[in-house]
VEXKOL-127060 format. One record per residue: x, y, z of N, C-alpha, C in turn; residue in one letter. Coordinates in steps of 0.1 Angstrom, whole numbers, padded with zeros to 4 digits, always signed. Layout:
BEGIN
XYZXYZXYZA;...
END
This chain:
BEGIN
+1902+1088+0750+1898+1075+0754+1911+1066+0755M;+1921+1069+0747+1934+1062+0748+1940+1064+0762L;+1940+1076+0767+1945+1079+0780+1938+1071+0791L;+1925+1070+0790+1918+1062+0800+1922+1048+0799L;+1924+1042+0787+1928+1028+0786+1942+1026+0793Q;+1950+1036+0792+1964+1035+0797+1964+1035+0813A;+1955+1043+0819+1956+1044+0833+1946+1035+0841V;+1937+1029+0833+1927+1021+0840+1932+1009+0848L;+1942+1001+0843+1946+0990+0852+1952+0995+0865P;+1960+1006+0865+1965+1011+0877+1954+1015+0887Y;+1944+1022+0882+1933+1026+0891+1926+1014+0897I;+1923+1004+0888+1915+0992+0893+1923+0985+0904L;+1936+0984+0902+1944+0976+0912+1950+0984+0923Y;+1947+0997+0924+1951+1004+0936+1940+1004+0946N;+1942+0996+0956+1931+0993+0966+1929+1004+0976G;+1919+1003+0984+1916+1013+0994+1926+1013+1006P;+1925+1022+1015+1934+1022+1027+1930+1009+1035K;+1940+1005+1043+1938+0993+1051+1925+0994+1059K;+1917+0984+1060+1905+0983+1068+1894+0992+1063D;+1896+0998+1051+1885+1006+1046+1879+1000+1034E;+1866+1002+1032+1859+0997+1020+1864+1005+1007D;+1864+0998+0996+1868+1005+0983+1860+1017+0981P;+1867+1028+0977+1861+1041+0974+1863+1043+0959T;+1852+1045+0952+1854+1047+0937+1861+1060+0935P;+1869+1060+0924+1876+1072+0919+1867+1079+0909L;+1865+1091+0910+1858+1099+0900+1869+1106+0892H;+1871+1101+0880+1881+1105+0871+1875+1114+0859L;+1880+1126+0858+1876+1134+0847+1886+1133+0836T;+1881+1130+0824+1890+1129+0812+1885+1139+0802V;+1895+1147+0797+1892+1158+0787+1900+1154+0775I;+1893+1154+0763+1899+1151+0751+1889+1147+0741G;+1893+1139+0731+1884+1134+0721+1876+1122+0725G;+1863+1123+0723+1854+1111+0725+1850+1104+0713T;+1851+1111+0702+1847+1106+0688+1857+1111+0678H;+1869+1104+0678+1880+1108+0669+1885+1096+0663V;+1892+1098+0651+1897+1087+0644+1909+1080+0651S;+1911+1067+0649+1922+1060+0654+1923+1059+0669K;+1911+1059+0675+1910+1057+0690+1896+1052+0692A;+1895+1044+0703+1881+1039+0707+1872+1051+0710P;+1860+1050+0705+1850+1061+0708+1844+1058+0722T;+1838+1069+0727+1831+1068+0739+1820+1057+0739L;+1813+1057+0728+1801+1047+0727+1806+1033+0726D;+1817+1031+0719+1823+1017+0719+1828+1013+0733Y;+1834+1023+0740+1839+1020+0754+1828+1016+0763F;+1817+1024+0763+1806+1022+0772+1797+1009+0768T;+1796+1006+0756+1787+0996+0751+1794+0982+0749Q;+1807+0983+0747+1814+0970+0745+1825+0967+0756V;+1834+0977+0758+1844+0974+0768+1839+0973+0782F;+1831+0983+0786+1827+0983+0800+1819+0970+0804V;+1808+0966+0796+1801+0954+0800+1810+0941+0799P;+1820+0941+0790+1829+0930+0789+1837+0929+0802T;+1842+0940+0807+1850+0940+0819+1842+0935+0831M;+1829+0939+0832+1820+0935+0842+1819+0920+0842K;+1817+0915+0830+1815+0900+0828+1827+0892+0832N;+1839+0899+0831+1851+0892+0835+1854+0892+0850L;+1846+0900+0857+1847+0900+0872+1853+0913+0877G;+1855+0923+0869+1860+0936+0874+1848+0944+0879Y;+1851+0953+0888+1840+0962+0893+1834+0970+0882P;+1821+0972+0883+1814+0979+0872+1817+0994+0872E;+1821+0999+0861+1824+1013+0859+1811+1021+0854M;+1810+1033+0858+1800+1042+0853+1806+1054+0846T;+1800+1057+0834+1806+1068+0826+1795+1078+0824V;+1798+1091+0828+1789+1102+0826+1795+1111+0816V;+1788+1113+0805+1792+1121+0794+1788+1136+0797E;+1797+1145+0796+1794+1159+0798+1795+1167+0785K;+1804+1163+0776+1805+1169+0764+1813+1161+0754R;+1808+1159+0742+1815+1151+0732+1827+1160+0726K;+1837+1153+0722+1848+1159+0715+1851+1152+0702G;+1849+1159+0691+1849+1153+0677+1862+1157+0669W;+1865+1148+0660+1876+1151+0651+1871+1158+0638S;+1858+1159+0637+1852+1166+0626+1844+1178+0632T;+1843+1188+0623+1836+1201+0628+1845+1209+0637G;+1839+1218+0644+1847+1227+0653+1855+1218+0664P;+1867+1222+0666+1875+1214+0676+1872+1219+0690T;+1865+1211+0697+1861+1214+0711+1864+1201+0719I;+1873+1202+0729+1876+1190+0737+1863+1184+0743P;+1862+1171+0743+1851+1164+0750+1855+1163+0765G;+1845+1160+0773+1847+1158+0787+1838+1147+0792E;+1844+1137+0799+1836+1127+0806+1840+1125+0820I;+1832+1120+0829+1835+1115+0842+1834+1100+0843E;+1844+1094+0847+1843+1079+0848+1845+1076+0863V;+1835+1068+0868+1835+1064+0882+1840+1050+0883I;+1852+1048+0888+1859+1035+0888+1861+1030+0902I;+1853+1019+0905+1856+1013+0918+1869+1005+0917P;+1877+1005+0928+1889+0997+0928+1886+0982+0932S;+1894+0973+0929+1893+0960+0934+1896+0960+0949I;+1888+0952+0957+1891+0952+0971+1906+0948+0974P;+1911+0954+0984+1925+0953+0988+1929+0938+0990A;+1941+0934+0986+1946+0921+0988+1938+0910+0981N;+1932+0913+0970+1925+0903+0962+1930+0904+0947T;+1927+0893+0940+1930+0892+0926+1917+0890+0918T;+1919+0891+0905+1908+0888+0896+1912+0874+0889I;+1903+0865+0890+1906+0851+0885+1907+0852+0869P;+1914+0842+0864+1915+0841+0850+1902+0838+0843G;+1901+0841+0831+1888+0840+0824+1890+0833+0810F;+1879+0827+0806+1879+0820+0793+1868+0825+0784T;+1872+0830+0772+1862+0834+0762+1864+0825+0750M;+1856+0815+0749+1859+0805+0739+1849+0802+0728Q;+1836+0801+0732+1825+0798+0723+1817+0811+0720E;+1817+0815+0707+1810+0827+0704+1795+0827+0707Q;+1788+0816+0702+1774+0816+0704+1767+0823+0693G;+1754+0820+0691+1747+0826+0680+1744+0841+0683E;+1742+0849+0672+1738+0863+0674+1723+0863+0678I;+1720+0870+0689+1706+0871+0694+1701+0885+0693I;+1709+0895+0689+1704+0908+0689+1715+0918+0684G;+1710+0930+0680+1719+0941+0677+1715+0953+0684Y;+1725+0960+0689+1723+0974+0695+1729+0984+0685D;+1722+0994+0682+1726+1004+0672+1726+1018+0678V;+1737+1025+0676+1738+1039+0680+1742+1047+0668T;+1734+1058+0666+1739+1068+0656+1737+1082+0662F;+1748+1090+0659+1748+1104+0663+1751+1112+0650I;+1741+1119+0645+1742+1125+0632+1735+1139+0633V;+1737+1147+0622+1730+1160+0622+1714+1158+0623P;+1708+1167+0629+1693+1166+0632+1686+1163+0619E;+1689+1169+0608+1682+1166+0596+1684+1153+0590E;+1694+1145+0595+1697+1132+0590+1691+1121+0599A;+1686+1124+0610+1682+1113+0620+1671+1105+0614R;+1661+1111+0607+1650+1103+0602+1655+1093+0591R;+1664+1098+0582+1670+1089+0572+1677+1078+0578S;+1684+1080+0589+1692+1069+0595+1682+1059+0601F;+1672+1064+0608+1662+1054+0614+1656+1046+0604R;+1651+1052+0593+1644+1044+0582+1654+1035+0575E;+1666+1039+0572+1676+1031+0565+1679+1019+0574T;+1682+1021+0587+1686+1010+0595+1674+1000+0597L;+1662+1005+0599+1651+0996+0601+1649+0987+0589N;+1650+0993+0577+1648+0985+0565+1659+0975+0563I;+1672+0980+0566+1683+0971+0564+1683+0959+0573W;+1679+0960+0586+1679+0949+0595+1667+0940+0592F;+1656+0946+0588+1644+0937+0584+1648+0928+0572E;+1656+0933+0563+1660+0925+0551+1671+0915+0554D;+1681+0919+0563+1693+0911+0564+1694+0903+0577R;+1685+0907+0587+1686+0900+0600+1671+0897+0605A;+1663+0891+0596+1649+0889+0600+1648+0879+0612P;+1640+0883+0622+1639+0874+0633+1649+0877+0644G;+1658+0886+0642+1668+0889+0652+1665+0903+0657V;+1664+0905+0670+1661+0918+0676+1671+0929+0672D;+1667+0940+0668+1675+0952+0666+1669+0963+0674M;+1678+0969+0683+1673+0981+0691+1682+0993+0688E;+1676+1004+0685+1683+1016+0684+1684+1022+0698I;+1696+1021+0704+1698+1024+0718+1702+1039+0720V;+1707+1045+0709+1710+1059+0710+1708+1066+0696K;+1700+1076+0696+1697+1084+0684+1698+1098+0688D;+1709+1105+0684+1712+1118+0689+1716+1128+0678E;+1713+1140+0680+1718+1151+0672+1733+1154+0674D;+1741+1153+0664+1755+1155+0665+1759+1170+0667S;+1750+1179+0663+1753+1193+0665+1761+1200+0654G;+1764+1192+0644+1772+1199+0633+1770+1191+0620H;+1769+1197+0609+1765+1191+0596+1776+1181+0591I;+1788+1182+0597+1799+1172+0592+1800+1160+0601T;+1793+1160+0612+1795+1149+0622+1785+1138+0621R;+1790+1126+0616+1781+1114+0615+1789+1103+0622F;+1782+1096+0630+1788+1084+0637+1777+1073+0638Y;+1782+1061+0635+1774+1049+0636+1781+1037+0643L;+1775+1031+0652+1780+1019+0659+1770+1008+0659L;+1774+0996+0655+1766+0984+0655+1772+0974+0664I;+1765+0969+0674+1770+0959+0683+1762+0946+0682V;+1769+0936+0678+1762+0923+0677+1764+0916+0691A;+1752+0911+0696+1752+0905+0709+1750+0890+0708K;+1758+0882+0714+1757+0867+0713+1751+0861+0725T;+1746+0849+0722+1739+0841+0733+1748+0839+0745R;+1761+0838+0743+1770+0836+0754+1775+0848+0761N;+1768+0860+0757+1771+0872+0764+1782+0881+0759G;+1787+0877+0747+1798+0885+0741+1792+0896+0732Y;+1801+0907+0730+1797+0918+0722+1808+0920+0712R;+1803+0920+0699+1812+0921+0688+1808+0933+0680I;+1816+0943+0678+1812+0956+0673+1821+0963+0663A;+1816+0971+0655+1824+0981+0647+1816+0994+0646R;+1824+1004+0644+1818+1017+0642+1825+1026+0632D;+1820+1037+0629+1826+1046+0618+1822+1060+0621W;+1833+1069+0621+1831+1083+0621+1832+1087+0606I;+1822+1093+0601+1822+1096+0586+1834+1105+0583W;+1842+1101+0573+1854+1109+0570+1855+1112+0555D;+1843+1112+0549+1843+1115+0535+1835+1128+0532R;+1835+1133+0520+1827+1145+0516+1812+1142+0518K;+1806+1151+0524+1792+1149+0527+1784+1150+0514R;+1774+1141+0513+1764+1142+0502+1750+1143+0507G;+1741+1138+0499+1727+1137+0504+1726+1128+0517E;+1718+1132+0526+1718+1125+0539+1714+1111+0537V;+1704+1108+0528+1700+1094+0527+1711+1085+0521H;+1720+1091+0513+1731+1084+0507+1742+1081+0518K;+1744+1091+0527+1753+1089+0538+1748+1078+0547V;+1735+1079+0550+1729+1068+0559+1731+1055+0553A;+1728+1053+0540+1729+1041+0533+1744+1036+0533S;+1753+1045+0529+1767+1041+0529+1773+1037+0542D;+1769+1044+0553+1774+1041+0566+1768+1028+0571M;+1755+1026+0569+1749+1013+0573+1755+1001+0566T;+1757+1002+0553+1762+0991+0545+1776+0988+0550R;+1784+0998+0552+1798+0996+0555+1800+0990+0569K;+1793+0996+0579+1795+0992+0593+1789+0978+0595V;+1777+0975+0589+1771+0962+0589+1781+0952+0583W;+1787+0955+0572+1797+0946+0566+1809+0943+0575G;+1814+0953+0581+1825+0951+0591+1821+0942+0602W;+1809+0944+0608+1805+0936+0619+1803+0922+0615V;+1798+0919+0603+1796+0906+0598+1810+0899+0596Q;+1819+0906+0591+1833+0901+0590+1838+0896+0603E;+1836+0905+0613+1841+0902+0627+1834+0889+0632E;+1821+0888+0630+1813+0877+0635+1818+0864+0628V;+1820+0865+0615+1824+0853+0607+1838+0848+0610E;+1846+0857+0617+1859+0852+0622+1857+0840+0632H;+1845+0840+0638+1842+0829+0648+1847+0831+0662G;+1852+0843+0665+1857+0845+0678+1847+0852+0688G;+1851+0855+0700+1843+0861+0710+1845+0876+0711C;+1855+0881+0703+1859+0895+0704+1861+0900+0690V;+1859+0913+0688+1864+0920+0676+1878+0923+0677D;+1885+0928+0666+1899+0929+0667+1903+0941+0675H;+1894+0950+0678+1898+0961+0687+1897+0956+0702Y;+1887+0949+0705+1886+0944+0719+1897+0934+0722L;+1901+0926+0712+1912+0916+0714+1924+0923+0720Q;+1929+0934+0715+1941+0940+0720+1939+0946+0734D;+1927+0951+0736+1924+0958+0749+1924+0948+0761Q;+1921+0935+0758+1920+0925+0769+1933+0919+0772L;+1943+0920+0764+1956+0914+0766+1962+0917+0780V;+1962+0930+0784+1968+0934+0797+1960+0927+0808I;+1947+0925+0807+1940+0918+0818+1942+0903+0818Y;+1945+0897+0807+1950+0883+0807+1963+0882+0815Q;+1972+0892+0813+1985+0892+0820+1983+0894+0835V;+1974+0902+0839+1972+0906+0853+1963+0896+0861L;+1955+0888+0854+1946+0879+0861+1954+0867+0868A;+1947+0861+0877+1953+0850+0884+1949+0837+0878E;+1959+0829+0873+1956+0817+0866+1955+0819+0851G;+1950+0808+0844+1950+0808+0830+1938+0816+0824E;+1941+0824+0814+1930+0831+0806+1932+0828+0792S;+1920+0826+0785+1920+0823+0771+1910+0832+0764L;+1915+0837+0753+1906+0846+0744+1906+0840+0730V;+1894+0836+0726+1892+0831+0712+1889+0843+0703N;+1898+0846+0694+1896+0856+0684+1893+0850+0670A;+1890+0838+0670+1887+0831+0657+1898+0832+0647G;+1894+0834+0635+1905+0834+0624+1912+0847+0624S;+1910+0856+0633+1918+0868+0635+1932+0864+0638L;+1933+0852+0644+1947+0846+0647+1954+0854+0658G;+1966+0858+0655+1974+0865+0665+1970+0879+0666E;+1961+0884+0657+1956+0897+0659+1964+0908+0652G;+1960+0921+0656+1967+0932+0650+1981+0934+0655S;+1988+0943+0649+2002+0946+0655+2001+0951+0669L;+1990+0959+0672+1988+0964+0686+1987+0952+0695H;+1979+0942+0691+1977+0930+0700+1990+0923+0702T;+1998+0921+0691+2010+0914+0692+2020+0921+0701Q;+2020+0934+0700+2030+0942+0708+2026+0942+0722T;+2014+0942+0726+2010+0941+0740+2014+0927+0746V;+2012+0917+0738+2016+0904+0743+2031+0903+0745R;+2039+0909+0736+2053+0910+0737+2057+0917+0750W;+2051+0929+0752+2054+0936+0764+2051+0928+0777V;+2039+0921+0777+2036+0913+0788+2046+0902+0791G;+2052+0896+0780+2062+0886+0781+2075+0892+0787S;+2078+0904+0782+2091+0910+0787+2090+0915+0801E;+2079+0922+0804+2078+0928+0817+2073+0919+0828V;+2064+0910+0825+2058+0901+0835+2062+0887+0834A;+2070+0884+0824+2075+0870+0821+2064+0861+0819D;+2053+0865+0812+2042+0857+0809+2045+0849+0796V;+2041+0837+0796+2043+0828+0784+2030+0826+0777K;+2030+0829+0764+2018+0827+0756+2018+0814+0749W;+2006+0808+0749+2004+0795+0742+1993+0797+0732E;+1996+0792+0719+1986+0793+0709+1978+0780+0709T;+1965+0781+0710+1956+0769+0710+1949+0769+0696V;+1951+0760+0688+1945+0759+0675+1932+0752+0675V;+1921+0757+0670+1908+0751+0669+1908+0742+0657D;+1908+0729+0659+1907+0719+0648+1893+0715+0645E;+1886+0724+0638+1872+0721+0635+1870+0717+0620D;+1881+0715+0613+1880+0711+0599+1879+0722+0589G;+1878+0734+0593+1877+0745+0584+1891+0748+0578D;+1891+0754+0566+1903+0758+0560+1911+0769+0568D;+1903+0778+0574+1909+0788+0582+1914+0783+0595E;+1926+0788+0599+1931+0785+0612+1925+0794+0623V;+1919+0789+0633+1913+0797+0643+1921+0795+0656K;+1929+0806+0659+1938+0805+0670+1933+0812+0682A;+1935+0806+0694+1931+0812+0707+1944+0813+0715M;+1945+0825+0721+1958+0827+0729+1955+0826+0744Y;+1964+0818+0750+1962+0815+0764+1975+0818+0771R;+1973+0824+0783+1985+0826+0792+1981+0824+0806C;+1991+0821+0815+1989+0821+0829+1993+0834+0835K;+1984+0842+0839+1986+0855+0844+1994+0856+0857G;+1999+0867+0860+2008+0869+0872+2000+0869+0885V;+1986+0871+0884+1978+0871+0896+1981+0884+0905G;+1981+0895+0898+1984+0908+0905+1974+0910+0917L;+1980+0913+0928+1972+0915+0940+1969+0930+0942V;+1956+0933+0943+1953+0947+0945+1959+0952+0958S;+1967+0963+0956+1975+0968+0967+1966+0975+0978S;+1972+0975+0990+1966+0983+1001+1972+0997+1000T;+1965+1005+0992+1971+1018+0989+1967+1029+0999G;+1968+1041+0994+1965+1053+1003+1951+1058+1000E;+1944+1050+0991+1930+1054+0988+1930+1066+0979G;+1918+1072+0977+1917+1083+0968+1911+1095+0976W;+1918+1106+0976+1913+1118+0983+1904+1126+0974E;
END
């Protein structure tokens, strides 16, 4: 998934041949889909892809052919990503992500051994009934992971303003009783999501760094509110620095003066307005 992140801006901005309609690129990616220290396939499809669509980019379609895990037998995953390019000689306008909005629902994904699926369903239903009464919770994916060591949980908080704030976890501890694993994973991932929401921003700290490059490439000003995450992770800071060095983009820190003790910083820049090229198309 890291490889896909790296090549995606180039694909999006490489326009069709002159006088031709945009032709989607069918990109096959082979590697890990559910591995540590990288975005998972489910985070990509449920958080990154809809966010990009909301920002004005062409909608991508992801077809999963095989998962690739960092736990259990090492078998590379495979996905096909259908990526439409931006129409030739056009730009994507700057965007503003400023007001989080209230949480109106949660989407939950779990991929676990077959014998653990019932425990996860029951644990999650009870957990959300107790801690988020009156807020919709939908289990959008409930799948067999195919191996006793493979447990994955993703919780996506959806806000009234259309933002998605999420955290996930690939189980990396010694396996115990399945009901305890279900309880531990639910408690941990729920806690992480609530921490992200309480920061007050429109993005979690993973999405924050993934959007920096698109702030740089957009036409006009873009602003992303990450709440009390402030300047973000080292990854985020590094991407901003690269944008400044390569594209001469200037970053402005906008401080939210709402009277709270925590400083809530939003980062704004005027993008370069990259124009989608009239390329050779995709054969």
